Each structure stands twice: as C-alpha cells, then as structure tokens.
C-alpha positions as CSV (number, residue, x, y, z in Angstrom):
1,K,82.8,115.4,127.9
2,F,82.4,117.0,124.5
3,P,83.7,120.4,125.5
4,A,83.3,121.6,121.8
5,A,79.4,120.5,121.4
6,R,76.8,122.8,120.7
7,L,74.1,121.5,122.8
8,V,70.7,123.2,122.1
9,A,67.2,122.1,123.3
10,I,64.0,122.5,121.8
11,E,61.1,122.6,124.8
12,P,57.6,123.7,124.9
13,S,57.3,123.6,128.6
14,A,58.5,127.1,130.2
15,V,58.9,124.7,133.6
16,L,61.3,122.1,131.6
17,A,63.0,124.9,129.8
18,E,64.1,126.2,132.8
19,K,65.4,123.0,133.9
20,C,67.3,122.4,130.5
21,R,68.8,125.8,130.9
22,V,69.8,125.1,134.8
23,K,71.7,121.7,133.0
24,G,73.6,124.5,130.5
25,F,71.6,123.8,127.6
26,E,70.8,126.5,124.9
27,V,67.4,126.0,124.9
28,V,64.6,127.4,122.1
29,E,61.0,127.7,123.9
30,N,59.1,126.5,121.2
31,I,57.7,123.1,119.2
32,V,59.9,121.7,117.4
33,E,58.1,122.1,113.9
34,Q,57.7,125.8,114.3
35,V,61.9,125.9,115.0
36,R,63.6,127.6,111.8
37,R,66.5,129.0,112.5
38,Y,68.5,125.5,112.8
39,D,68.1,123.6,109.7
40,D,70.9,121.5,108.8
41,F,72.3,122.4,112.4
42,S,72.8,118.5,114.3
43,D,74.8,116.2,114.1
44,L,72.3,114.1,116.3
45,V,69.2,114.9,117.0
46,V,67.1,113.0,119.9
47,C,64.0,113.1,121.0
48,F,62.5,110.8,124.1
49,E,59.1,109.6,124.5
50,V,57.3,112.2,122.2
51,L,56.6,110.5,118.7
52,E,53.6,108.8,120.4
53,H,52.0,112.4,121.6
54,V,52.0,114.2,118.6
55,Y,49.2,114.9,115.9
56,E,51.1,114.9,112.9
57,P,53.8,112.0,113.3
58,L,55.3,112.4,110.0
59,S,55.3,116.1,109.9
60,F,57.1,116.1,113.2
61,L,59.5,113.2,111.7
62,Q,60.4,115.4,108.8
63,T,61.4,118.6,111.0
64,L,63.8,116.7,113.0
65,H,65.1,115.2,109.7
66,R,65.6,118.7,108.7
67,L,67.4,119.8,111.7
68,T,69.8,117.2,111.2
69,R,72.8,117.9,109.1
70,P,73.5,115.4,105.7
71,G,74.9,112.2,107.3
72,G,73.5,113.1,110.9
73,M,71.7,110.8,112.8
74,V,67.8,111.2,114.5
75,V,67.4,108.9,117.9
76,V,63.8,108.2,118.7
77,S,62.6,106.3,121.4
78,T,58.8,105.7,121.5
79,L,55.8,103.1,122.3
80,C,55.6,100.3,120.0
81,I,51.9,98.5,119.7
82,D,53.7,95.6,118.6
83,G,54.6,94.7,122.6
84,F,53.7,92.3,124.7
85,D,52.3,94.4,127.5
86,L,50.3,96.6,124.9
87,Q,48.8,93.1,123.0
88,T,47.9,91.6,126.1
89,L,46.3,94.4,127.7
90,W,45.1,96.6,125.1
91,E,42.2,98.5,126.3
92,K,43.0,98.0,130.2
93,S,46.3,99.1,129.4
94,N,47.5,102.0,131.2
95,Q,49.6,103.2,128.4
96,I,46.6,103.3,125.7
97,S,45.1,106.5,127.1
98,P,43.7,108.8,124.6
99,P,44.4,112.2,123.9
100,H,47.9,111.7,126.3
101,H,48.9,108.8,123.6
102,I,47.6,108.8,120.5
103,N,50.1,107.1,118.3
104,F,50.7,103.7,118.6
105,L,53.2,102.4,115.8
106,S,54.3,98.7,114.9
107,V,57.8,97.7,113.9
108,D,56.9,97.9,110.3
109,G,54.9,101.0,110.6
110,I,58.2,102.9,112.1
111,H,60.0,101.5,109.4
112,R,57.3,103.1,106.9
113,L,56.8,106.2,109.2
114,F,60.8,107.1,109.2
115,S,61.3,106.5,105.4
116,R,58.4,108.5,104.3
117,A,60.1,111.4,106.4
118,G,63.5,111.1,104.3
119,L,65.6,108.9,107.0
120,Q,67.9,105.6,105.7
121,D,69.2,103.1,107.4
122,I,66.5,102.9,109.9
123,K,67.0,100.6,112.9
124,V,64.2,99.4,115.5
125,T,65.5,97.9,118.7
126,T,62.8,97.1,121.4
127,P,65.2,96.8,124.5
128,G,62.1,97.1,127.0
129,L,62.7,95.4,130.2
130,L,59.2,96.0,131.9
131,D,56.8,94.4,129.5
132,V,56.3,91.1,132.0
133,D,56.1,93.0,134.9
134,I,53.4,95.2,133.6
135,V,51.3,92.6,132.8
136,R,51.7,91.0,135.9
137,N,51.1,94.6,138.1
138,A,48.0,94.8,136.2
139,C,47.0,90.9,136.7
140,L,47.7,91.9,140.5
141,Q,44.8,94.5,140.1
142,N,42.6,92.9,138.0
143,P,43.4,88.9,138.0
144,E,40.4,88.1,135.5
145,I,42.6,90.0,132.6
146,L,44.6,86.5,131.7
147,N,41.3,84.4,132.0
148,N,41.8,81.5,130.3
149,Q,45.0,82.1,129.6
150,R,46.7,79.6,131.4
151,F,50.3,79.5,129.3
152,L,50.5,83.3,129.6
153,K,49.9,83.1,133.4
154,Y,52.5,80.4,133.6
155,L,55.3,82.3,131.7
156,I,55.0,85.4,133.8
157,E,54.3,83.8,137.4
158,D,58.1,82.4,138.1
159,D,60.8,85.4,138.3
160,H,63.1,83.1,136.1
161,R,60.6,82.1,133.5
162,A,59.5,85.8,133.4
163,K,63.0,87.4,133.1
164,I,63.8,85.0,129.7
165,F,60.4,85.3,128.6
166,Q,60.9,89.4,128.6
167,R,64.7,88.9,127.1
168,F,62.8,87.1,124.5
169,L,60.8,90.0,124.0
170,S,63.4,92.0,123.6
171,V,65.3,90.5,121.3
172,N,62.4,89.3,119.0
173,Q,61.0,93.3,118.9
174,L,58.0,92.5,120.8
175,S,58.6,95.2,123.6
176,S,56.3,98.1,124.4
177,H,59.6,100.6,124.2
178,A,61.5,101.3,121.0
179,W,64.3,102.8,120.5
180,V,65.0,104.2,116.7
181,S,67.9,105.4,114.9
182,A,68.1,106.9,111.1
183,I,70.3,108.7,109.3
184,S,69.7,111.7,107.5
185,P,71.2,111.2,103.6
186,D,74.1,112.8,102.1
C-alpha cells in the first residue's frame, strides 16, 4: 500500500526477527536502546505491548523519540493501571505478574512520562473491549473475588449492561488497554 515506505523492525528475539524478515521487514536484531544508526529516521515509530516490560521506561521512550524525525509520531500500546479489571482484581489479576509486567502507569503517569521523554501533543485513549470479560472470567474461576460487591456483580452479570459498562470504561479512560500517540517536536 505504501511502496516507498521503508519498514524497519527492531526485534531482539531471533525467532521473532525471522518472522519479521519473512514479512518483508528490514530487521535490526537488538534491543531498541542499543540501536544507533536510525536516529531521526522514521516518520512513525510504533511499539506494541512492550512498555510494561521494560526496566527503564523513560530511557526507552527517549530512544523511541530519538528514532523519530521532527514532526514524526510515536504510537505505543500498553497496559494502564487505571483500568477497571486491574483496579478490581489487583493482585488477583493475571496481568500483574512481576517480573513479566513491571510497569503499570496511570493515564496521568503516561502523559508525564511521554512529556519527560520530550514528546508533545500526547493523546491517550483506552479503547479496550475486554475489561468486563476479564473480571467476569476471574469471578467464574474464583466466585469470592467480588464478595460484598453487589453493584459490580449487577453491572457485569447481564450482557447488555456489561457491554454498556465496557463502553463507559473505554470512553472515560478506565480500560486497562491504552493507546498513546505523541509527536516529536520540530
């Protein structure tokens, strides 16, 4: 669709790097923080479901910023601790699992982190669709999770109410799945 586009994947896993090559990507087999020859390279840098895994999120985002041309965009998807399922399940959540997931930022924390990394026009959305289902499924496995939470049980037990509630969570930045876009300043 974009024949003039140069697609570069930065992937430290040899297995996943090979999958990227098969799909036609140029591949740099390394962690992004150690990549140097692509400074101010890209109009668009994307990163899916990685931020929650990195040891130094500020350094990581500064690297993404460094790879982005002035006026270019950085797009990241990540977990958001403000999300209904994480707030409701907390230590019983499958997502809160150190050392696998080590960073859980709030919407406000995401804004602050991206700003500290030098990015601007930061927009956060939480378009998640699964928060209510995640809590429902956790309750099926452990019915005591929502003990004394009659109202929450009421909200999520009915499919129609659950769907409307999930929409409410998404619109009000209360889903645990976040998309972030930001611009590298000129």
